[in-house]
TORPA-4810 file (N, C-alpha, C, O; in nm, 3 decimals):
<nodes>
NODE_1_10.716_8.681_8.784_10.648_8.597_8.907_10.815_8.738_9.001_10.910_8.776_8.933_M
NODE_2_10.799_8.772_9.125_10.866_8.852_9.160_10.974_8.718_9.228_10.961_8.597_9.246_A
NODE_3_11.087_8.824_9.251_11.192_8.751_9.249_11.178_8.673_9.401_11.068_8.699_9.450_A
NODE_4_11.215_8.633_9.440_11.238_8.508_9.634_11.288_8.598_9.754_11.229_8.636_9.855_E
NODE_5_11.471_8.629_9.690_11.477_8.726_9.761_11.561_8.874_9.735_11.662_8.878_9.665_Y
NODE_6_11.494_9.010_9.812_11.573_9.096_9.857_11.657_9.119_9.777_11.736_9.030_9.810_L
NODE_7_11.718_9.183_9.673_11.913_9.277_9.648_11.881_9.413_9.623_11.760_9.437_9.630_N
NODE_8_11.980_9.544_9.585_12.007_9.576_9.511_12.045_9.704_9.655_12.147_9.675_9.717_H
NODE_9_11.983_9.811_9.696_11.940_9.942_9.813_11.901_9.842_9.935_11.967_9.826_10.038_Q
NODE_10_11.769_9.772_9.896_11.761_9.785_10.040_11.855_9.598_10.154_11.796_9.535_10.242_L
NODE_11_11.976_9.574_10.111_12.038_9.548_10.132_12.194_9.574_10.095_12.269_9.583_9.999_E
NODE_12_12.190_9.580_10.225_12.341_9.697_10.263_12.432_9.652_10.214_12.472_9.547_10.264_C
NODE_13_12.516_9.712_10.086_12.649_9.647_10.061_12.798_9.590_10.138_12.878_9.499_10.114_P
NODE_14_12.784_9.706_10.250_12.846_9.740_10.346_12.858_9.626_10.397_12.948_9.551_10.359_Y
NODE_15_12.740_9.578_10.527_12.780_9.396_10.596_12.636_9.342_10.594_12.596_9.302_10.703_C
NODE_16_12.536_9.333_10.473_12.512_9.285_10.416_12.340_9.232_10.515_12.278_9.126_10.528_G
NODE_17_12.323_9.362_10.560_12.152_9.316_10.701_12.098_9.432_10.586_12.152_9.522_10.521_T
NODE_18_11.920_9.360_10.603_11.854_9.404_10.558_11.798_9.499_10.639_11.720_9.551_10.558_I
NODE_19_11.781_9.563_10.749_11.757_9.677_10.826_11.745_9.873_10.780_11.841_9.940_10.743_R
NODE_20_11.670_9.899_10.790_11.710_10.092_10.697_11.688_10.059_10.840_11.664_9.966_10.917_L
NODE_21_11.724_10.270_10.830_11.713_10.330_10.971_11.622_10.461_10.921_11.689_10.557_10.884_R
NODE_22_11.432_10.481_10.913_11.406_10.545_10.796_11.341_10.596_10.956_11.297_10.527_11.049_I
NODE_23_11.362_10.782_10.938_11.290_10.842_11.014_11.161_10.831_11.020_11.087_10.808_10.925_P
NODE_24_11.118_10.854_11.179_10.852_10.841_11.128_10.783_11.001_11.025_10.670_11.043_10.998_K
NODE_25_10.935_11.053_10.992_10.863_11.182_10.896_10.917_11.215_10.805_10.939_11.329_10.764_D
NODE_26_10.966_11.037_10.733_11.072_11.037_10.638_11.005_11.130_10.467_10.905_11.097_10.403_A
NODE_27_11.050_11.183_10.452_10.995_11.274_10.288_11.107_11.222_10.186_11.225_11.206_10.214_Q
NODE_28_11.029_11.194_10.030_11.121_11.163_9.945_11.275_11.187_9.880_11.315_11.108_9.794_P
NODE_29_11.335_11.266_9.910_11.486_11.327_9.970_11.519_11.228_10.068_11.582_11.133_10.023_L
NODE_30_11.496_11.227_10.174_11.536_11.202_10.284_11.625_11.059_10.272_11.607_10.974_10.185_T
NODE_31_11.708_11.053_10.359_11.834_10.998_10.299_11.861_10.818_10.440_11.874_10.824_10.562_A
NODE_32_11.861_10.722_10.373_11.844_10.632_10.477_11.947_10.553_10.489_12.026_10.546_10.395_I
NODE_33_11.963_10.490_10.588_12.122_10.480_10.639_12.067_10.244_10.717_11.973_10.178_10.761_S
NODE_34_12.146_10.237_10.696_12.164_10.079_10.716_12.181_10.074_10.907_12.259_10.134_10.981_C
NODE_35_12.076_9.978_10.935_12.065_10.086_11.126_12.200_9.964_11.183_12.236_9.960_11.300_T
NODE_36_12.233_9.914_11.122_12.390_9.800_11.125_12.514_9.899_11.161_12.566_9.944_11.263_D
NODE_37_12.535_9.909_11.004_12.624_10.049_10.998_12.696_10.179_10.998_12.796_10.248_11.016_C
NODE_38_12.550_10.158_10.959_12.505_10.333_10.914_12.567_10.416_10.802_12.574_10.526_10.747_G
NODE_39_12.595_10.325_10.804_12.570_10.350_10.560_12.493_10.419_10.520_12.391_10.429_10.588_Q
NODE_40_12.501_10.494_10.401_12.403_10.604_10.334_12.350_10.511_10.257_12.422_10.500_10.158_Y
NODE_41_12.278_10.453_10.253_12.163_10.362_10.109_12.070_10.351_10.050_12.011_10.248_10.016_L
NODE_42_12.044_10.476_10.028_11.963_10.623_9.913_11.901_10.680_9.941_11.932_10.714_10.055_G
NODE_43_11.777_10.745_9.899_11.677_10.805_9.947_11.549_10.766_9.976_11.514_10.678_9.897_T
NODE_44_11.426_10.808_10.091_11.352_10.771_10.104_11.309_10.646_9.991_11.304_10.524_10.011_W
NODE_45_11.268_10.755_9.815_11.243_10.743_9.743_11.230_10.655_9.665_11.127_10.595_9.637_D
NODE_46_11.412_10.632_9.592_11.456_10.513_9.566_11.455_10.426_9.670_11.442_10.316_9.616_E
NODE_47_11.462_10.410_9.793_11.420_10.282_9.869_11.324_10.193_9.839_11.315_10.085_9.782_I
NODE_48_11.226_10.301_9.915_11.067_10.264_9.832_11.086_10.208_9.712_11.102_10.087_9.726_Q
NODE_49_11.093_10.255_9.554_11.159_10.291_9.479_11.181_10.083_9.464_11.089_10.001_9.454_S
NODE_50_11.279_10.064_9.467_11.321_9.922_9.449_11.244_9.805_9.573_11.255_9.683_9.577_D
NODE_51_11.199_9.858_9.626_11.108_9.738_9.720_11.002_9.675_9.652_10.958_9.560_9.647_F
NODE_52_10.960_9.846_9.574_10.827_9.784_9.521_10.883_9.723_9.369_10.797_9.677_9.293_E
NODE_53_11.024_9.724_9.327_11.047_9.643_9.185_11.063_9.520_9.232_11.051_9.425_9.154_R
NODE_54_11.084_9.504_9.329_11.147_9.354_9.419_10.964_9.252_9.521_10.962_9.157_9.599_Q
NODE_55_10.847_9.340_9.459_10.791_9.264_9.470_10.690_9.276_9.575_10.588_9.208_9.589_G
NODE_56_10.753_9.411_9.677_10.666_9.471_9.763_10.535_9.528_9.777_10.481_9.555_9.884_G
NODE_57_10.465_9.551_9.613_10.362_9.597_9.571_10.261_9.500_9.531_10.150_9.516_9.482_A
NODE_58_10.350_9.362_9.574_10.262_9.255_9.527_10.246_9.169_9.651_10.214_9.055_9.620_E
NODE_59_10.260_9.189_9.795_10.249_9.127_9.884_10.348_9.028_9.902_10.335_8.945_9.992_G
NODE_60_10.477_9.025_9.803_10.544_8.924_9.817_10.641_8.925_10.028_10.657_8.834_10.109_I
NODE_61_10.678_9.083_10.032_10.745_9.181_10.098_10.704_9.228_10.210_10.587_9.225_10.172_F
NODE_62_10.695_9.272_10.323_10.652_9.435_10.382_10.757_9.501_10.445_10.862_9.490_10.507_R
NODE_63_10.670_9.576_10.396_10.879_9.690_10.468_10.719_9.751_10.652_10.600_9.781_10.640_L
NODE_64_10.754_9.747_10.707_10.704_9.760_10.875_10.841_9.851_10.917_10.955_9.825_10.878_D
NODE_65_10.814_9.928_10.979_10.898_10.055_11.121_11.029_9.969_11.016_11.032_9.851_11.050_K
NODE_66_11.120_9.994_10.919_11.220_9.943_10.841_11.328_9.835_10.848_11.447_9.825_10.820_G
NODE_67_11.220_9.751_10.901_11.197_9.547_10.873_11.138_9.524_10.752_11.017_9.545_10.747_R
NODE_68_11.208_9.477_10.629_11.123_9.379_10.559_11.061_9.226_10.612_11.104_9.185_10.720_I
NODE_69_11.035_9.203_10.592_10.972_9.056_10.572_10.946_8.967_10.544_10.897_8.911_10.642_K
NODE_70_10.945_8.866_10.407_10.837_8.822_10.355_10.783_8.725_10.343_10.825_8.610_10.344_K
NODE_71_10.649_8.777_10.326_10.513_8.697_10.304_10.453_8.572_10.287_10.362_8.549_10.208_L
NODE_72_10.502_8.496_10.360_10.493_8.289_10.321_10.333_8.301_10.240_10.278_8.200_10.196_E
</nodes>
């Protein structure tokens, strides 16, 4: 069973929020930063891979327009 909470690259280590600044035309090597504080979080490919490792691929969380929502 996947973890109930998200962590790793999805949560900003600088301000603690999970709000991603993702360009509409993001490519695998596009740099992704925190919407709240602007700090670099990783590449789009790294962010998506981390999301999937934490249950995103099993329908526990949804990534939509840079926002992550836990599904009930």
